[in-house]
C-alpha positions in Angstrom: 39.2 -19.3 -43.9 42.7 -17.9 -43.8 43.5 -14.1 -44.1 45.4 -14.8 -47.3 42.0 -15.1 -48.9 41.9 -11.3 -49.1 43.0 -10.1 -52.6 46.3 -8.3 -52.9 45.2 -5.0 -54.4 42.9 -2.3 -53.0 40.5 -2.4 -55.9 40.3 -6.2 -55.9 39.6 -6.2 -52.1 36.7 -3.7 -52.5 35.2 -5.7 -55.4 35.6 -9.0 -53.5 34.0 -7.8 -50.3 31.0 -5.9 -51.7 30.1 -8.7 -54.1 29.7 -11.4 -51.5 26.9 -13.7 -52.5 25.1 -13.8 -49.2 24.6 -11.6 -46.1 26.5 -14.1 -44.0 29.4 -14.2 -46.4 29.4 -10.4 -46.6 29.7 -10.3 -42.8 32.6 -12.8 -42.9 34.5 -10.8 -45.5 34.0 -7.5 -43.7 35.5 -9.1 -40.6 38.5 -10.2 -42.6 38.8 -6.7 -44.3 38.5 -4.7 -41.1 42.2 -4.0 -40.4 42.8 -2.9 -44.0 39.5 -1.1 -44.6 40.6 2.4 -43.6 43.8 2.1 -45.6 41.8 0.9 -48.6 38.9 3.4 -48.6 39.5 5.9 -45.7 42.7 7.4 -46.9 42.0 7.8 -50.6 39.8 10.3 -52.5 37.9 7.5 -54.2 35.2 6.9 -51.5 33.7 10.3 -51.3 30.2 9.4 -50.0 31.1 9.8 -46.3 32.2 13.4 -46.7 29.3 14.3 -48.9 26.9 12.7 -46.4 28.4 14.6 -43.4 28.2 17.9 -45.3 24.4 17.4 -45.6 24.1 16.1 -42.1 25.9 19.2 -40.7 23.3 21.4 -42.6 20.2 19.6 -41.3 21.1 18.2 -37.8 22.0 19.8 -34.5 25.6 18.8 -33.5 24.3 18.3 -29.9 21.7 15.7 -31.1 22.1 11.9 -30.5 23.0 10.5 -33.9 22.9 6.8 -34.7 25.5 5.8 -37.3 23.9 2.7 -39.0 26.4 0.5 -40.8 29.1 2.4 -39.1 32.0 0.1 -40.2 35.3 1.4 -38.9 33.8 4.8 -38.1 34.7 6.9 -41.2 31.4 8.8 -41.0 31.7 9.1 -37.2 35.1 10.7 -37.6 33.8 13.2 -40.0 30.8 14.0 -37.8 33.1 14.5 -34.8 35.2 16.9 -36.9 32.0 18.9 -37.5 31.3 19.1 -33.8 28.9 16.2 -33.2 29.4 14.8 -29.7 26.9 12.0 -29.1 27.3 9.2 -31.6 26.1 5.5 -31.5 27.6 3.0 -33.9 25.6 0.0 -35.3 27.2 -2.7 -37.5 27.0 -6.4 -38.1 30.8 -6.8 -38.3 32.5 -7.3 -34.9 35.9 -6.7 -36.6 34.8 -3.4 -38.1 33.3 -2.2 -34.8 36.6 -3.0 -33.0 38.4 -0.6 -35.2 35.6 2.0 -34.7 35.9 1.4 -30.9 39.6 2.1 -30.9 39.0 5.6 -32.3 37.1 6.7 -29.2 34.4 8.7 -31.1 31.3 6.7 -30.2 29.5 6.7 -26.9 28.0 3.2 -27.6 28.7 0.5 -30.2 26.3 -2.4 -31.0 26.8 -5.4 -33.1 23.5 -6.1 -34.8 21.7 -7.2 -37.9 20.0 -4.0 -39.2 17.7 -6.0 -41.5 15.8 -7.0 -38.3 14.5 -5.2 -35.3 17.5 -4.6 -33.0 17.7 -4.7 -29.2 17.7 -0.8 -29.1 14.4 0.7 -28.0 12.3 2.8 -30.4 13.0 6.5 -30.5 16.6 5.8 -29.5 18.0 8.7 -31.4 17.3 12.2 -32.6 18.8 11.3 -36.0 20.3 8.5 -38.0 22.9 8.5 -40.7 23.8 5.7 -43.0 26.4 5.5 -45.8 27.4 2.7 -48.1 24.5 0.5 -47.1 22.1 0.6 -50.0 23.7 -2.4 -51.7 25.0 -4.0 -48.5 22.1 -4.1 -46.0 18.7 -5.6 -46.8 16.0 -3.0 -47.5 14.0 -4.0 -44.4 16.6 -1.9 -42.5 14.6 1.2 -43.6 11.8 0.1 -41.2 14.3 -0.3 -38.4 15.8 3.2 -39.1 12.3 4.8 -38.8 11.7 2.9 -35.6 14.9 4.0 -34.0 14.5 7.7 -34.7 12.1 9.8 -32.7 9.2 11.7 -34.3 10.5 15.0 -35.6 14.0 13.5 -36.2 15.8 12.8 -39.4 17.5 10.1 -41.4 20.4 11.2 -43.6 20.9 8.4 -46.2 23.6 8.1 -48.9 21.3 6.5 -51.5 22.7 4.5 -54.5 19.9 5.5 -56.8 20.2 2.8 -59.4 19.6 0.0 -56.9 17.0 1.8 -54.7 14.1 0.2 -56.4 15.9 -3.0 -57.4 16.9 -3.8 -53.8 13.4 -3.1 -52.4 14.0 0.2 -50.7 11.5 2.1 -52.9 8.6 -0.2 -51.9 9.4 0.1 -48.2 9.8 3.9 -48.5 6.3 4.0 -50.1 4.9 1.8 -47.3 6.3 4.1 -44.6 5.2 7.3 -46.4 1.6 5.9 -46.8 1.6 5.0 -43.1 2.6 8.6 -42.3 5.9 7.5 -40.8 8.4 9.0 -43.2 8.8 11.9 -45.7 11.7 12.7 -48.0 12.4 16.4 -47.6 15.7 16.7 -49.5 17.5 15.1 -52.3 21.1 16.2 -53.1 22.9 16.3 -56.4 24.0 13.1 -58.0 27.7 12.1 -57.8 29.9 9.0 -58.3 30.1 7.3 -54.9 33.4 5.6 -55.7 34.6 7.1 -59.0 37.8 5.0 -59.4 36.8 1.6 -58.0 33.1 1.5 -58.7 32.2 4.4 -61.1 28.8 2.9 -61.9 27.5 3.6 -58.4 25.6 6.9 -58.6 24.7 8.4 -55.2 22.4 11.1 -53.8 22.2 12.2 -50.2 18.6 12.2 -49.0 17.2 13.6 -45.9 14.1 11.9 -44.6 11.8 13.4 -41.9 10.5 10.8 -39.4 6.9 11.8 -38.6 
């Protein structure tokens, strides 16, 4: 469909994209939104989850480690990690349009277009750590299995968790499955905050650190 499909205002665009009825439609809308995404959420104070996540990542991860940015989008988290001294970043996202913007920033060593709800083409133990932000309500919960597969034993997953939907969207069940299997353990839960206090004030977020065993 034509680009004019995008709503005119920033708040309307955010709402329109994140409420796509299917995963395929979500991908299509993110592709359409890519060129305006940073202007809508990257240059305002409303979307504070990336900066909160990177603060925790900087406390728990070695800047020299290989970090996978899952659901990287246009690279907002990658930019913040780079500013903290992280030098080896890989971006994963299902939107080619968003990844093209991320590629143009020159902050990622590798970028992969992939469906995170399934096993990707990357080998297991690909990274020392994985970060993911803004994905709880956007990426199917089966992605948590893939995150655990991609991170080496002894590594960490730093996850911006939308707490109100963690159980509803199936993440809690997969978390329990991985914990019982001895694959994963939550070692840190940060304070709650409003992920997008202006546009989506109902989304309450915590930054979790998960140890991959």
